[in-house]
C-alpha positions in Angstrom: 157.0 74.2 94.7 153.6 74.8 96.1 151.8 71.8 97.7 148.3 71.1 96.5 145.5 72.0 98.9 143.3 69.0 99.5 139.9 68.7 101.2 139.4 66.3 104.0 137.5 64.0 101.7 140.3 64.1 99.1 142.9 63.3 101.8 140.7 60.3 103.0 140.4 59.1 99.4 144.1 59.3 98.7 145.0 57.7 102.0 142.7 54.8 101.2 144.2 54.4 97.7 147.7 54.4 99.1 146.9 51.9 101.8 145.3 49.6 99.2 148.3 49.9 96.9 150.6 49.0 99.7 148.5 46.0 100.7 148.3 44.8 97.1 152.1 45.1 96.6 152.8 43.3 99.9 150.5 40.4 98.8 152.2 40.2 95.4 155.8 40.3 96.5 155.9 39.0 100.1 155.8 35.3 99.2 159.1 35.6 97.4 160.8 37.7 100.1 163.5 36.2 102.3 164.7 37.1 105.8 167.6 39.4 106.3 171.0 37.8 106.6 172.9 38.0 109.9 175.3 40.4 108.2 172.5 42.7 107.1 170.9 42.7 110.5 174.2 43.5 112.1 174.7 46.5 109.9 171.3 47.9 110.7 171.1 47.0 114.4 171.9 50.5 115.6 168.9 51.9 113.7 166.2 49.3 114.2 165.0 47.0 117.0 166.0 43.4 116.9 162.2 42.5 116.6 161.8 44.6 113.6 164.9 43.2 111.9 163.8 39.7 112.6 160.4 40.4 110.9 161.9 42.3 108.0 162.1 40.6 104.6 164.0 41.4 101.4 163.2 40.9 97.8 165.5 42.0 95.0 163.6 42.1 91.7 165.4 40.8 88.7 164.0 41.5 85.2 160.9 43.2 86.6 159.9 46.5 88.0 157.2 47.7 90.4 154.5 49.6 88.5 153.4 53.1 89.3 150.1 53.1 91.2 146.9 53.4 89.2 145.9 56.5 91.1 149.0 58.6 89.9 146.9 60.3 87.1 144.4 61.4 89.8 147.2 62.8 92.0 148.7 64.7 89.0 145.2 66.1 88.4 145.1 67.3 92.0 148.4 69.2 91.4 151.1 66.7 92.6 154.0 67.1 90.2 156.8 65.4 92.0 155.6 61.8 92.1 158.4 59.3 91.9 158.4 57.1 88.8 158.6 53.7 90.6 159.1 51.9 87.3 162.4 53.7 86.9 163.8 53.3 90.5 166.7 51.0 90.8 167.8 49.4 94.0 171.3 49.2 95.2 173.0 45.8 95.5 171.6 44.3 98.7 175.0 43.1 99.8 176.7 46.4 99.3 175.4 48.5 102.1 
């Protein structure tokens, strides 16, 4: 699968759109997120710093899905054909690591 060739301007535009999407999603979902449990932190302690685990938050959506970004059609037009369909992604049970 060939990767699309983007100009510097296109890379800057896509980077800005991705950053804005992440910020918007964080603002939308962060108020409902909860800290990791002691058990969750313990299972991930060998991979992440204690500070990062302390700051991490978890949100399991029930009955709702994260929408695909509005800029997906633009990316497809630029030649990206392997974009994940976020509305179809399912998370594993948070307690079943």
